[in-house]
C-alpha positions, 0 to 999 in steps of 0.5 A, spaced: 353 158 433 359 155 431 357 148 434 350 148 431 353 149 424 358 143 425 353 139 428 349 140 422 355 138 418 355 131 421 349 129 416 351 133 410 355 130 405 362 133 403 366 139 408 363 144 412 367 150 414 366 155 419 370 161 419 372 165 426 375 172 425 377 171 433 378 164 436 373 161 440 372 155 445 374 149 441 370 144 446 365 141 440 371 140 435 375 136 441 369 132 442 367 131 435 374 128 434 374 124 440 368 120 437 371 119 430 370 125 426 375 128 421 376 136 424 381 140 421 383 147 424 387 152 421 389 159 422 385 164 418 387 172 418 390 175 424 387 172 430 381 167 427 381 160 425 378 156 419 374 149 422 373 144 417 368 138 418 368 132 414 360 130 413 357 124 414 363 120 419 362 114 422 362 116 429 363 111 435 360 113 442 366 113 448 366 114 455 368 121 457 369 125 463 366 132 463 370 137 466 368 143 471 366 149 467 372 155 468 366 160 467 362 157 473 369 157 477 370 164 476 366 167 481 369 163 487 376 163 484 375 171 484 372 171 491 378 167 494 383 172 491 380 178 494 380 175 501 387 174 504 389 167 506 384 164 502 385 157 498 380 155 493 380 148 489 376 147 483 377 140 481 377 137 474 377 144 471 377 144 463 383 149 462 385 148 454 388 154 451 381 157 449 378 156 456 383 159 460 383 167 459 380 169 466 386 165 469 391 167 465 389 175 466 389 173 473 396 171 473 398 177 469 395 181 475 399 177 480 394 172 482 398 166 486 394 160 482 396 153 481 394 148 476 395 140 477 393 134 473 392 138 467 390 134 461 386 134 454 
């Protein structure tokens, strides 16, 4: 819903703000910034955020590399962790702070995970 509201805000004059009571995935905000939109994110409440988009920006198309989805990678990674001696490689996975929860939890449970070539 947040993405739909922010995308609608692109065509609206003034600012559009979405209040999250819990921080959620932030790939829409990242993509809008990449295209030139002004997006501000500030803490709100104990775990949430306020995401504000300035409407009617001049957007510019740019080349992007779409990373692999961590949700789709969850099944083969988890399967590899329960089979002794397994190695699973998921190239170009998108692991920003709002998308790495499963992998953080697996590490807390003792999983031996390595991340290479992390980028925004």
